[in-house]
C-alpha positions in Angstrom: 14.4 0.4 10.3 18.1 -0.4 9.7 20.7 1.0 12.2 23.0 1.9 9.3 22.5 5.4 7.7 20.5 5.9 4.6 22.5 6.3 1.4 20.3 8.1 -1.1 17.4 10.5 -1.2 14.8 10.9 -4.0 11.7 12.9 -4.7 8.8 11.2 -6.5 6.4 13.5 -8.4 2.9 13.2 -10.1 2.7 9.4 -9.3 -0.3 7.3 -10.4 -1.0 4.0 -8.6 -3.1 1.8 -10.9 -3.9 -1.5 -9.1 -5.6 -4.6 -10.6 -6.6 -7.8 -8.8 -5.0 -10.9 -10.4 -5.6 -14.6 -9.8 -3.1 -16.0 -7.2 -2.4 -19.0 -9.4 -1.3 -16.8 -12.3 0.9 -14.6 -10.1 2.6 -17.3 -7.9 4.8 -18.8 -10.7 6.1 -15.3 -11.6 7.4 -14.4 -8.1 10.4 -16.2 -6.6 9.4 -19.1 -4.4 11.4 -17.7 -1.5 8.9 -14.9 -1.1 5.4 -15.3 0.2 2.6 -13.5 -1.7 1.0 -10.8 0.5 -2.8 -11.1 -0.1 -5.6 -8.9 1.0 -8.9 -10.8 1.7 -7.4 -13.6 -0.4 -6.7 -11.3 -3.4 -3.4 -10.5 -5.0 -2.7 -7.1 -6.5 -0.4 -5.9 -9.3 0.3 -2.2 -9.8 1.5 -0.1 -12.8 3.0 3.1 -11.4 4.2 6.0 -13.7 5.9 9.0 -12.1 9.0 11.2 -12.4 11.9 11.6 -10.0 14.1 14.6 -9.0 16.6 15.6 -6.4 18.4 12.2 -6.6 21.6 12.3 -4.7 23.8 10.3 -2.4 24.1 11.1 1.3 26.2 14.3 1.8 26.6 14.6 -2.0 25.2 17.1 -4.5 22.9 15.9 -7.3 24.7 14.2 -10.2 24.4 15.9 -13.6 22.2 13.9 -15.9 21.1 11.6 -13.2 19.0 13.6 -10.7 15.8 14.0 -12.8 14.0 11.5 -15.1 10.7 9.6 -15.5 10.3 6.1 -14.1 7.6 3.4 -14.5 7.2 0.4 -12.2 5.3 -2.9 -12.3 5.1 -4.4 -8.9 3.3 -6.8 -6.5 3.3 -7.4 -2.8 5.1 -10.0 -0.8 6.4 -10.8 2.7 9.5 -12.4 4.0 10.2 -13.2 7.7 7.0 -11.4 8.5 8.1 -8.1 7.0 5.8 -6.8 4.1 7.4 -5.3 1.1 7.3 -4.8 -2.7 8.5 -7.1 -5.4 9.2 -5.5 -8.8 8.6 -7.2 -12.1 10.2 -4.3 -13.9 11.4 -0.7 -13.5 11.7 1.4 -16.6 13.7 4.6 -16.5 14.8 7.3 -18.9 18.4 7.3 -17.6 20.9 4.7 -18.8 23.2 5.5 -15.9 20.4 4.8 -13.4 19.4 1.6 -15.1 23.0 0.3 -15.1 23.6 1.3 -11.4 20.4 -0.2 -10.1 21.0 -3.5 -11.9 24.5 -3.7 -10.6 24.1 -2.6 -7.0 20.5 -3.6 -6.3 19.9 -6.5 -8.6 16.6 -4.8 -9.8 15.1 -5.5 -13.2 15.6 -2.0 -14.6 15.2 -1.3 -18.3 16.0 1.8 -20.4 13.0 3.4 -22.1 12.1 6.4 -24.1 9.8 8.3 -21.8 8.0 11.6 -21.3 5.5 13.1 -18.9 3.7 16.3 -19.8 1.4 18.4 -17.6 -1.6 19.2 -19.8 -3.6 20.9 -17.2 -6.3 23.4 -18.1 -8.3 25.9 -16.0 -11.5 24.0 -16.8 -10.3 20.5 -16.3 -7.7 21.0 -13.5 -4.5 19.1 -13.2 -3.9 16.4 -15.8 -0.8 14.4 -17.0 0.1 12.7 -20.3 2.6 9.9 -19.9 4.3 7.8 -22.5 7.0 5.1 -22.2 8.4 2.6 -24.7 11.1 0.1 -23.6 14.2 0.0 -25.7 15.9 -3.3 -26.5 19.5 -3.3 -25.4 22.2 -5.6 -26.7 24.1 -5.2 -23.4 21.6 -7.3 -21.4 19.0 -10.0 -22.0 16.7 -8.5 -24.5 13.5 -7.3 -22.8 10.1 -8.0 -24.2 8.2 -5.1 -25.7 6.6 -2.9 -23.0 4.8 0.3 -23.6 2.4 2.7 -21.8 0.4 5.6 -23.2 -2.0 7.1 -20.7 -3.5 10.2 -19.3 -4.3 10.6 -15.6 -5.6 13.2 -13.1 -6.6 13.5 -9.5 -10.2 13.8 -8.4 -10.2 14.6 -4.7 -8.1 16.4 -2.1 -5.0 14.6 -0.8 -5.3 12.8 2.6 -3.5 10.0 4.5 -5.6 6.9 4.5 -6.6 4.8 7.5 -3.9 2.3 8.7 -6.2 -0.7 8.0 -7.5 0.5 4.7 -6.9 -1.2 1.4 -5.0 1.9 0.2 -2.6 1.7 3.1 -2.1 -2.0 2.5 -1.1 -1.3 -1.1 1.1 1.8 -0.6 2.5 2.0 2.9 5.4 -0.4 2.3 8.9 0.3 3.5 11.2 -2.2 1.8 11.7 -4.0 -1.5 12.9 -7.5 -2.1 15.1 -9.1 -4.7 16.2 -12.7 -5.0 19.5 -13.6 -6.6 20.6 -17.3 -6.9 18.2 -18.2 -4.2 19.4 -15.5 -1.8 16.9 -13.0 -0.5 17.9 -9.3 -0.2 15.9 -6.6 1.4 16.4 -2.8 0.8 14.6 -0.5 3.2 13.1 2.8 2.2 11.5 5.5 4.5 9.1 8.3 3.9 6.1 10.1 5.4 2.7 8.5 4.9 1.3 8.8 1.4 -1.1 11.7 0.9 -3.3 10.0 -1.7 -5.9 11.5 -4.0 -8.6 9.4 -5.7 -7.8 9.5 -9.4 -9.0 8.8 -12.9 -7.1 7.6 -16.0 -7.4 6.7 -19.6 -5.1 4.0 -20.9 -4.5 4.1 -24.7 -2.0 1.3 -24.5 -0.6 -0.7 -21.6 1.5 -3.7 -22.2 3.7 -3.3 -19.1 2.4 -6.3 -17.1 2.3 -8.5 -20.3 6.0 -8.0 -20.6 6.4 -9.8 -17.3 4.1 -12.6 -18.4 1.0 -11.4 -16.7 -2.3 -10.5 -18.3 -4.2 -7.8 -16.5 -8.0 -8.3 -16.2 -10.4 -6.4 -18.4 -11.8 -4.3 -15.5 -11.2 -0.8 -14.2 -8.2 -0.5 -11.9 -8.2 1.1 -8.5 -6.6 4.5 -9.1 -4.8 6.9 -6.7 -2.5 9.9 -7.3 0.3 11.4 -5.3 1.7 14.9 -6.0 5.0 14.6 -4.2 6.9 12.3 -1.8 10.5 12.5 -0.5 12.1 9.1 0.0 15.2 7.8 1.8 16.9 4.6 0.6 19.3 2.1 2.2 21.7 -0.4 0.8 20.2 -3.9 0.2 21.0 -6.5 2.9 21.1 -10.2 2.5 18.4 -11.6 4.8 18.0 -15.2 3.8 
C-alpha cells in the first residue's frame, strides 16, 4: 500500500458482479498495450457491475451535497503491471455530473453521465431483490459516447462469506488498485477495503449493451454472478508508475 494517506472514502451498496469469459484475442486490442492481461487458467474475464454509492467524502471532510450518494455502473477487466494485479475500466457510468467531471479530470477514468435508478423490490416470499436501470446520456462536452444501457433484476441466493484466497472469486474481486494509461504513461490508483463477503446470486438481464459500447461482444452464455451488500472503500491519488 502507498505510504501517503488515503484521500477519499466511499461505501458501495447492493453490488452485482456479473462476469463473462471472453476470447483473449478479442480483448487484447481493447486494453492499452502497456498493461498485461491478467488471465485465470488461460481465460480472460469481463465484468459488468451495477451498484450504488454513499458516504462519499474527502479525508477529514464532510460529505458534499449532491455528490455523496448516487448509482454507478462499471465495465471492467483484469490486468497486471510490474507484477501488481489490478483493474482496467472500459467505462464507469454514474448519475452525478460532478462525479463524472471530477473523475475524468483527476483520475483520467472513462466516466459517463447516465440516467440511472436502483429499486429494492424485495418481498417476503422472494427475499431481497433489486431492479436496476441505466441509460448513458450523450454529452456535447466530451467525445460522444456510444449507446450503453442496462435493464436488469438481481438477487442474492446464499449467505455472505469471504472466499478462499486461491479461488476464482478471489481472483476476480480481491483487487486493490486500478490502472489508467494516458499518452503512453501508466498510472496506478490504490484502493483498500476488507475482503469481499460475497453471496452467490441470480440475475435477469432484459437489456445489456454496456460491453458492446466498449467494442466487446459478450458471449451468449450465463455469467458468473455474485452479490455484495455493503463494502467501505478507501481511495488514494493516482501515481505515475511507468
